[in-house]
C-alpha positions as CSV (number, residue, x, y, z in Angstrom):
1,M,-28.6,6.2,64.4
2,Y,-25.6,6.1,62.1
3,S,-25.5,8.8,59.3
4,Q,-25.4,8.0,55.7
5,R,-22.1,9.0,53.7
6,L,-22.4,9.6,50.0
7,G,-19.2,9.4,47.8
8,V,-18.1,8.7,44.2
9,S,-16.0,5.7,43.3
10,H,-12.9,6.1,40.9
11,P,-13.9,6.4,37.3
12,Y,-12.2,3.3,35.8
13,S,-15.0,2.5,33.5
14,A,-14.6,6.2,32.0
15,L,-10.9,5.5,31.2
16,L,-11.9,2.2,29.2
17,N,-14.7,4.2,27.2
18,L,-12.2,6.9,26.4
19,L,-9.5,4.4,25.3
20,R,-12.1,2.6,22.9
21,V,-13.2,5.9,21.4
22,F,-9.5,6.8,21.0
23,W,-8.5,3.6,19.3
24,I,-11.4,3.6,17.0
25,G,-10.1,6.9,15.7
26,V,-6.4,5.8,15.4
27,V,-7.6,2.5,13.7
28,G,-9.9,4.4,11.3
29,H,-7.4,7.1,10.4
30,G,-4.5,4.5,10.0
31,E,-6.4,2.0,8.0
32,I,-8.6,4.1,5.8
33,W,-8.4,7.9,6.1
34,T,-4.7,8.2,5.7
35,F,-4.9,6.5,2.2
36,S,-7.4,8.8,1.1
37,Q,-5.4,11.9,2.3
38,H,-2.3,10.8,0.7
39,V,-4.0,10.0,-2.8
40,G,-6.2,13.3,-2.3
41,R,-2.9,15.3,-2.5
42,C,-2.1,13.8,-5.8
43,R,-3.3,15.7,-8.9
44,W,-3.1,14.9,-12.6
45,P,-0.5,17.0,-14.2
46,D,-2.9,18.4,-16.7
47,T,-1.8,22.1,-16.3
48,A,1.8,21.2,-17.9
49,L,0.0,20.3,-21.1
50,Y,-1.2,23.6,-22.0
51,S,0.2,27.2,-22.0
52,E,-1.4,30.7,-22.2
53,H,-1.6,30.4,-26.0
54,D,-4.0,27.3,-25.7
55,S,-7.5,27.8,-24.8
56,S,-9.4,26.2,-21.8
57,D,-11.1,23.6,-24.5
58,S,-7.5,21.9,-24.8
59,L,-8.1,20.2,-21.5
60,L,-11.1,18.5,-22.7
61,G,-8.9,15.9,-24.8
62,I,-6.5,15.1,-22.0
63,K,-6.4,11.4,-21.1
64,H,-5.3,10.0,-17.7
65,M,-3.1,6.7,-17.2
66,L,-2.3,5.0,-14.2
67,L,1.3,3.3,-14.0
68,V,1.7,0.6,-11.5
69,A,5.0,-1.3,-10.9
70,D,6.0,-4.4,-9.2
71,P,3.0,-5.3,-6.9
72,Q,4.7,-8.9,-6.6
73,I,1.7,-10.5,-5.0
74,L,3.2,-12.9,-2.4
75,D,2.7,-16.6,-1.9
76,E,3.8,-19.3,0.2
77,Q,7.4,-19.4,-1.8
78,S,8.1,-15.8,-1.2
79,Y,10.0,-16.1,2.0
80,P,11.7,-19.5,2.2
81,G,12.9,-20.2,5.8
82,R,10.3,-18.2,7.5
83,S,7.6,-20.0,9.6
84,P,4.5,-20.7,7.7
85,W,2.2,-18.7,10.1
86,L,4.5,-15.7,9.8
87,V,4.3,-16.0,5.9
88,W,0.6,-16.1,6.0
89,L,0.4,-13.0,8.2
90,T,2.9,-11.2,5.9
91,R,0.7,-12.1,2.9
92,L,-2.4,-11.0,4.8
93,L,-1.0,-7.5,5.7
94,V,0.5,-6.7,2.3
95,D,-2.7,-7.9,0.2
96,L,-4.7,-5.7,2.6
97,N,-2.3,-2.7,2.1
98,M,-2.6,-3.0,-1.7
99,R,-6.4,-3.3,-1.6
100,K,-6.5,-0.1,0.4
101,S,-4.0,1.6,-1.7
102,W,-5.8,0.4,-4.9
103,R,-9.2,1.5,-3.7
104,A,-7.7,5.0,-3.2
105,A,-5.9,5.2,-6.5
106,L,-9.3,4.4,-8.4
107,A,-10.7,7.5,-6.8
108,L,-8.6,9.4,-9.3
109,H,-10.5,7.9,-12.1
110,P,-8.0,6.8,-14.7
111,N,-8.8,6.3,-18.3
112,A,-6.3,3.3,-18.4
113,V,-4.0,1.3,-16.3
114,V,-0.7,-0.1,-17.1
115,F,1.3,-2.6,-15.0
116,L,5.1,-2.5,-15.5
117,G,5.8,-6.1,-14.8
118,D,6.3,-8.3,-11.7
119,M,2.6,-8.6,-11.1
120,M,3.3,-11.8,-9.0
121,D,6.3,-12.5,-7.0
122,N,6.6,-16.2,-7.9
123,G,4.8,-16.6,-11.3
124,R,7.8,-18.0,-12.8
125,M,8.1,-20.9,-10.3
126,D,7.2,-24.5,-10.7
127,Q,3.6,-24.9,-9.6
128,S,0.4,-26.8,-10.7
129,D,-2.0,-25.1,-13.2
130,D,-4.6,-24.9,-10.3
131,G,-2.2,-23.2,-8.0
132,Y,-1.2,-20.7,-10.6
133,E,-4.9,-19.9,-11.4
134,E,-5.6,-19.5,-7.9
135,Y,-2.5,-17.2,-7.5
136,F,-3.6,-15.2,-10.6
137,Q,-7.2,-14.7,-9.3
138,R,-5.6,-13.3,-6.0
139,F,-4.1,-10.6,-8.1
140,R,-7.3,-10.0,-9.9
141,R,-9.2,-9.5,-6.7
142,I,-6.8,-7.1,-5.3
143,F,-6.8,-4.9,-8.6
144,R,-10.4,-5.0,-9.4
145,T,-11.7,-2.3,-11.8
146,S,-14.5,-1.6,-13.8
147,Q,-14.6,-3.0,-17.6
148,Q,-14.6,0.4,-18.9
149,V,-11.0,1.1,-17.8
150,P,-8.5,-1.1,-20.1
151,M,-5.7,-2.5,-18.4
152,Y,-2.2,-3.4,-20.1
153,Y,0.7,-5.6,-18.7
154,I,4.4,-6.0,-19.4
155,S,6.4,-9.1,-18.5
156,G,8.7,-8.8,-15.4
157,N,11.4,-11.2,-14.5
158,H,9.0,-12.6,-11.5
159,D,6.4,-13.4,-13.9
160,V,8.3,-15.3,-16.7
161,G,11.8,-15.8,-15.3
162,L,15.2,-14.5,-16.4
163,G,17.9,-17.3,-17.0
164,T,17.6,-20.9,-16.2
165,S,16.9,-22.7,-13.0
166,P,15.2,-26.1,-12.2
167,R,13.0,-24.0,-10.0
168,F,11.4,-22.1,-12.8
169,S,8.5,-23.6,-14.6
170,E,8.7,-24.4,-18.3
171,H,5.1,-23.2,-18.5
172,A,5.8,-19.8,-17.2
173,L,5.7,-18.1,-20.5
174,G,2.6,-19.8,-21.6
175,R,0.8,-19.2,-18.4
176,Y,1.7,-15.4,-18.7
177,T,0.5,-15.1,-22.1
178,S,-2.9,-16.7,-21.5
179,H,-3.6,-14.8,-18.5
180,F,-1.8,-11.3,-19.1
181,G,-1.7,-11.1,-22.8
182,L,1.2,-10.6,-25.4
183,L,4.7,-10.3,-24.4
184,N,5.3,-7.5,-26.9
185,Q,2.8,-5.2,-28.2
186,I,1.7,-1.7,-29.4
187,F,-1.4,0.2,-28.7
188,E,-2.5,3.7,-29.2
189,F,-4.0,5.9,-26.4
190,G,-4.3,9.8,-26.1
191,N,-2.8,10.3,-29.4
192,H,0.4,8.7,-28.5
193,T,1.8,5.1,-29.4
194,F,2.7,3.0,-26.4
195,V,5.5,0.5,-27.0
196,L,5.7,-2.5,-24.5
197,I,8.6,-4.8,-24.8
198,D,9.3,-8.1,-23.0
199,A,12.5,-6.8,-21.1
200,P,13.4,-10.4,-19.5
201,G,13.1,-12.1,-22.9
202,L,15.2,-9.3,-24.4
203,V,18.0,-9.8,-21.9
204,A,18.2,-13.5,-22.5
205,E,18.1,-13.0,-26.4
206,E,20.8,-10.3,-26.3
207,D,23.1,-12.7,-24.4
208,M,22.6,-15.3,-27.2
209,R,23.2,-12.6,-29.8
210,H,26.2,-11.2,-28.2
211,R,27.8,-14.7,-28.1
212,S,27.2,-15.4,-31.5
213,G,28.5,-12.2,-32.8
214,Y,25.8,-11.5,-35.3
215,S,24.4,-7.8,-35.7
216,Y,20.8,-6.8,-34.6
217,S,19.5,-6.9,-38.1
218,H,21.2,-10.3,-38.8
219,W,19.7,-11.7,-35.7
220,A,16.3,-10.3,-36.3
221,D,16.3,-12.1,-39.7
222,L,17.4,-15.4,-37.7
223,S,14.8,-15.0,-35.1
224,P,11.7,-13.2,-36.6
225,N,9.4,-13.8,-33.6
226,G,12.0,-12.5,-30.9
227,V,12.0,-9.1,-29.1
228,I,15.0,-8.0,-31.1
229,A,13.0,-8.3,-34.4
230,F,10.2,-6.8,-32.7
231,V,12.2,-3.7,-31.8
232,Q,14.0,-3.9,-35.1
233,S,10.6,-3.7,-36.9
234,L,9.7,-0.4,-35.1
235,G,12.5,1.6,-36.9
236,D,11.0,0.5,-40.1
237,R,7.4,1.8,-39.5
238,E,6.3,5.2,-40.0
239,Y,4.5,6.6,-36.7
240,A,2.9,9.9,-37.0
241,K,2.2,9.9,-32.9
242,A,4.7,10.3,-30.4
243,R,6.0,6.9,-29.0
244,V,6.3,6.0,-25.3
245,L,8.3,3.0,-24.2
246,L,7.5,0.9,-21.4
247,T,10.0,-1.7,-20.1
248,H,10.1,-3.5,-16.9
249,I,14.0,-3.4,-16.6
250,P,15.5,0.2,-16.7
251,L,17.7,1.1,-19.3
252,A,21.5,1.4,-19.0
253,R,23.1,4.5,-17.4
254,P,26.6,5.3,-16.0
255,E,27.4,3.7,-12.7
256,G,26.3,5.9,-9.9
257,A,24.1,8.1,-11.8
258,P,21.9,10.4,-9.7
259,C,18.1,9.4,-9.5
260,G,16.8,12.7,-8.3
261,P,15.4,14.0,-4.8
262,L,12.5,11.7,-4.7
263,R,14.4,8.5,-4.3
264,E,14.5,7.1,-0.7
265,R,18.1,6.0,-0.9
266,G,21.0,5.0,-3.2
267,T,20.8,4.7,-6.9
268,I,20.2,2.2,-9.7
269,R,23.3,0.0,-10.0
270,Q,24.6,-2.2,-12.7
271,G,24.5,-5.9,-11.7
272,K,22.7,-9.2,-12.2
273,G,22.2,-12.4,-10.3
274,F,19.9,-15.3,-9.8
275,G,16.7,-14.5,-12.0
276,Y,17.4,-10.6,-12.4
277,Q,19.3,-8.0,-13.9
278,N,19.3,-4.3,-12.6
279,T,19.6,-2.7,-16.1
280,L,19.7,-3.5,-19.6
281,A,23.0,-3.6,-21.5
282,A,24.4,-0.4,-22.9
283,A,24.3,-1.7,-26.5
284,T,20.8,-3.0,-25.9
285,T,19.9,0.4,-24.6
286,E,21.3,2.2,-27.6
287,F,19.5,-0.3,-30.0
288,I,16.1,0.4,-28.4
289,L,16.3,4.2,-28.2
290,Q,17.4,4.3,-31.9
291,R,14.8,2.2,-33.2
292,V,12.0,3.3,-31.2
293,Q,13.0,7.0,-30.6
294,P,10.5,7.4,-27.7
295,S,9.5,10.7,-26.3
296,F,9.4,9.2,-22.8
297,V,10.3,5.9,-21.2
298,F,8.7,4.3,-17.9
299,S,10.4,1.4,-16.2
300,G,10.1,-0.5,-13.1
301,D,11.9,-3.5,-11.4
302,D,14.1,-1.2,-9.1
303,H,11.1,-0.6,-6.5
304,D,12.4,2.9,-5.7
305,Y,11.8,6.0,-7.6
306,C,14.4,7.4,-10.3
307,T,14.5,9.8,-12.9
308,Y,17.3,9.9,-15.7
309,T,17.8,11.5,-19.1
310,H,19.4,9.6,-21.6
311,T,21.3,10.8,-24.8
312,Y,21.6,8.6,-27.7
313,D,22.4,8.9,-31.4
314,S,19.2,9.5,-33.2
315,S,20.4,10.1,-36.6
316,A,19.6,7.6,-39.5
317,A,22.2,5.7,-41.0
318,D,22.9,8.1,-44.1
319,D,22.4,11.2,-42.2
320,A,24.7,13.4,-40.0
321,P,25.2,12.4,-36.4
322,S,22.6,14.1,-34.2
323,A,22.0,13.4,-30.5
324,G,18.6,12.7,-29.0
325,T,17.5,12.9,-25.4
326,V,14.6,11.2,-23.7
327,K,13.6,11.2,-19.8
328,E,13.1,7.8,-18.3
329,V,11.1,7.5,-14.9
330,T,11.6,4.3,-13.0
331,V,8.1,4.0,-11.0
332,K,8.1,3.0,-7.4
333,S,6.8,-0.3,-6.4
334,F,3.0,-0.4,-5.3
335,S,3.9,-2.9,-2.5
336,M,4.9,-2.2,1.0
337,A,7.0,-5.4,1.0
338,M,9.7,-4.4,-1.6
339,G,12.0,-2.7,0.7
340,I,10.7,0.8,0.5
341,R,8.8,2.9,3.2
342,Q,6.5,4.6,0.9
343,P,5.1,2.9,-2.0
344,G,3.6,4.8,-4.8
345,F,2.4,5.0,-8.3
346,Q,2.6,7.1,-11.4
347,L,0.0,9.6,-12.9
348,L,0.3,10.3,-16.6
349,S,-1.5,13.0,-18.4
350,I,-1.6,12.8,-22.1
351,G,-2.5,15.7,-24.3
352,A,-4.6,15.1,-27.3
353,P,-3.6,16.7,-30.0
354,P,0.0,17.8,-29.0
355,S,0.4,21.4,-28.6
356,R,3.3,23.2,-30.3
357,F,3.4,25.5,-27.4
358,A,3.5,22.8,-24.6
359,P,4.5,19.2,-24.1
360,S,1.9,16.6,-24.9
361,L,2.7,14.5,-22.1
362,A,3.4,15.2,-18.3
363,T,3.8,12.8,-15.4
364,V,4.1,12.9,-11.6
365,P,4.5,10.2,-8.8
366,C,1.8,9.8,-6.2
367,L,3.2,8.5,-2.9
368,L,1.3,6.2,-0.5
369,P,1.2,5.9,3.3
370,D,4.2,4.3,5.0
371,Q,2.1,1.3,6.2
372,L,5.0,-0.1,8.3
373,G,5.6,3.2,9.9
374,I,1.9,3.0,11.0
375,Y,2.5,-0.2,12.6
376,L,5.8,0.5,14.4
377,N,5.5,4.3,15.1
378,V,1.9,4.7,15.7
379,Y,0.0,1.4,16.6
380,L,3.0,0.1,18.9
381,P,3.8,3.1,20.9
382,L,0.1,3.7,21.3
383,F,-0.5,0.0,22.3
384,L,2.2,0.4,25.0
385,F,1.1,3.6,26.3
386,S,-2.5,2.0,26.7
387,V,-1.0,-0.8,28.5
388,V,0.8,1.2,30.9
389,L,-2.2,3.6,31.4
390,L,-4.4,0.5,32.2
391,L,-1.7,-1.0,34.5
392,A,-1.5,2.2,36.4
393,S,-5.2,2.3,36.7
394,N,-5.4,-1.3,38.1
395,V,-2.7,-0.7,40.5
396,H,-4.5,2.5,41.8
397,R,-7.8,0.5,41.9
398,V,-6.3,-2.3,43.9
399,W,-4.4,0.2,46.2
400,T,-7.4,2.1,46.9
401,R,-9.9,-0.8,46.9
402,D,-11.0,-0.2,50.7
403,K,-10.0,3.4,50.8
404,Y,-11.8,6.6,50.1
405,V,-9.8,9.8,49.4
406,S,-12.4,12.2,50.2
407,W,-16.2,12.3,51.1
408,V,-18.4,14.9,50.2
409,A,-21.3,15.6,52.4
410,L,-24.7,16.0,50.4
411,P,-27.9,17.3,51.7
412,R,-30.7,14.9,52.6
413,W,-33.0,15.8,49.5
414,C,-30.0,15.1,47.2
415,Q,-29.3,11.7,48.7
416,C,-33.1,10.8,48.5
417,Q,-33.3,11.9,44.9
418,C,-30.3,9.6,44.0
419,L,-32.1,6.6,45.6
420,R,-35.1,7.4,43.4
421,A,-33.5,8.4,39.8
422,P,-31.2,6.4,37.6
423,W,-29.6,9.5,36.5
424,C,-27.3,9.8,39.5
425,M,-24.6,8.0,37.6
426,L,-22.7,10.8,36.0
427,F,-19.9,10.5,33.4
428,G,-19.2,6.9,34.0
429,R,-18.9,7.2,37.9
430,R,-20.9,5.1,40.3
431,V,-22.5,6.7,43.3
432,I,-21.8,4.4,46.4
433,L,-23.7,4.7,49.7
434,R,-21.7,3.5,52.7
435,L,-24.4,2.1,55.0
436,P,-23.9,0.6,58.5
437,L,-25.4,-2.7,59.9
438,S,-27.3,-2.6,62.9
439,E,-26.0,-5.9,63.9
440,R,-22.3,-4.7,63.1
441,P,-22.4,-1.2,64.1
442,Y,-18.7,-0.5,63.2
443,E,-18.5,-1.8,59.8
444,D,-19.8,0.0,56.8
445,Y,-21.1,-1.8,53.7
446,D,-21.8,-0.6,50.2
447,V,-25.0,0.2,48.3
448,E,-24.5,0.7,44.6
449,L,-26.9,2.7,42.6
450,G,-27.0,1.6,38.9
451,N,-28.2,3.6,35.9
452,E,-30.5,1.2,34.7
453,G,-33.4,1.9,37.0
454,S,-32.6,-1.0,39.2
455,R,-31.2,-0.7,42.8
456,R,-28.9,-3.3,43.9
457,A,-27.7,-3.9,47.5
458,V,-24.4,-5.6,47.6
459,W,-23.4,-6.8,51.2
460,G,-19.5,-7.4,51.3
461,R,-17.7,-6.2,47.9
462,S,-19.8,-4.1,45.5
463,D,-18.7,-5.6,42.3
464,A,-16.4,-8.3,40.9
465,R,-14.2,-5.9,39.3
466,R,-13.3,-4.1,42.5
467,G,-12.1,-7.5,43.9
468,R,-9.8,-8.5,40.9
469,G,-6.1,-8.3,41.1
470,V,-3.7,-6.1,39.1
471,L,-3.1,-8.7,36.4
472,A,-6.5,-10.0,36.0
473,G,-7.9,-6.6,35.9
474,L,-5.4,-5.5,33.4
475,S,-6.2,-8.4,31.2
476,M,-9.8,-7.7,31.4
477,D,-9.4,-4.2,30.6
478,L,-7.3,-4.9,27.6
479,M,-9.9,-7.2,26.2
480,N,-12.7,-4.8,27.0
481,T,-10.6,-2.1,25.4
482,A,-9.4,-3.8,22.3
483,W,-12.5,-5.7,21.0
484,M,-14.1,-2.7,19.5
485,P,-11.2,-1.3,17.4
486,L,-10.4,-5.1,16.4
487,V,-14.0,-5.4,15.1
488,L,-13.7,-2.3,13.1
489,F,-10.2,-3.4,11.8
490,V,-11.8,-6.7,10.6
491,G,-14.8,-4.8,9.1
492,L,-12.7,-2.3,7.2
493,A,-10.5,-5.2,5.7
494,W,-13.8,-6.9,4.7
495,W,-14.9,-3.7,3.1
496,V,-12.0,-3.0,1.1
497,S,-11.9,-6.5,-0.1
C-alpha cells in the first residue's frame, strides 16, 4: 500500500492579497489623506494679530479669508497640438486634483473667498454661449461652497483677454461680468476695505493713455467708466478703514528682485507677449499705490509664490515728500498644471478692530501636495515593483510546477483532520495530498482541499492557475491585484465630485 504524503503549495494567492491591501493603502493616502495632511498643517495666522497687551476676547472678531489664484480650468483648447484623448485625460486629472484640494481647503472654514483671476484657461476665446456656459458650470462644480460663504472674483487675462487677437471673443467682457460680476469693485470685510481692480483692462487703458500723452487725471475725465478713472476716484474718497489691494497682474519691481525662500524657482521678470504681461508698468504701479495707499497687496498671474515690499511717494500734492511702503504677496496657483510642483493658496486673517499694538492683517501660504510627484515618484515606481514581484512569482510558479522543495511528514490523525475540516487552509496556503493510483503505481496525483467545506479530487493538474504560462499568469495577477485599488480610485473621484 502506498503511503500518503502531505505538503503545502507555494502561497501565490497570499502575495496577491498582500499587494491588494498594500495598493489600497497607497491609493487612499495619495488621493485623499495626503491632502488632509497638507492642509491640516496650515493654520490661520490669528496669533500675529494680537500682543500681550490685548485680551483673549480680541480673537473673537477675527475674520478669515481664502485667496485662490489662477485655477485656470482647462478645456479642449488648452493644449493645441496634443491628441484629444491626452487632453481629455489631462483635464480629468487636473479637475480631480482641484476638487480634492478644494475639499481639503474648505475644512479650514473660511468666512470669505476671493479668486485672483484666471478662473478659466480659455474664457477669453471665441466660443458659443452654450460652450461658455458649460465651461463656467465646470468651474462652479469644482469650487462648490455653501451660500453662507461670499465669493469675490477679479478678472485675469485668460478670462477677458489682453490685447487684440482674432481668437479672442468680442463677448468675453460681457460674459465675464454676467457670470463673475463687476470688473472693478470695492467691498468691506473684517473692518478693512478691499479694492479689486481690472488689471488686464488697466494695461490696455494705460497703453492708450501713454500714447496720447494725457495725464491720469485728464484721461480719467475723458474715460469716466475706465479703470484709471476708478483708481483716480479712490484718492478722492475718505476711508477710515485700511485698504487691501487685489490685482491679477503683479505690480512693477526692479528686474531680478528676489521673491523670498518659498518660491520654487526664478523670480518675476518684466515682459509681455501674446495675451499676457508679467507686471504692470512702473508708472501705473506708482499711480495705483499713490491713489489707493493700501496696507497690503495681493496678486496672481505668475503661478509661483513671491513676496516683495514696494516703496512709493505717499505724500499729497501740497505736502512734503514722504515715502510709503507696502508688502505685496503673489499667491501660488491652485492648479497642478501651471508649471509648479506644489500648488497652494493664501490664508488671510483680518483683525477687527485693528490693534494699536499689533497689525490688523496677517497672511501665510498653504501648500498643497505635489500631485505630479505622487504619480511619478510613488505610483509609477511601486507599480513597476509590483510588476517585477508578480513576474518573479510567476517564474517561480512555472519553474516549480511539478516540484516540491520539501515534504513534512504529518501524523495520521492530522491528515484525517485535514480531510474532515475546512480550516486546514491556513494563511492562503493550499494543503495538497499526493495520492497514488492503483492502476498506475508510479505516478502521484493531487487531491486539493478547499476551505469552503467542499472536497475536490482533481486528477491531473490541480487547478488552472498552476497550468498557466509566465505571461498569462502575470496578466491575470495584474488584473486580480489592480481591480480593487482602481475601484477605490474611481470611488474616491466620485466622492470628491
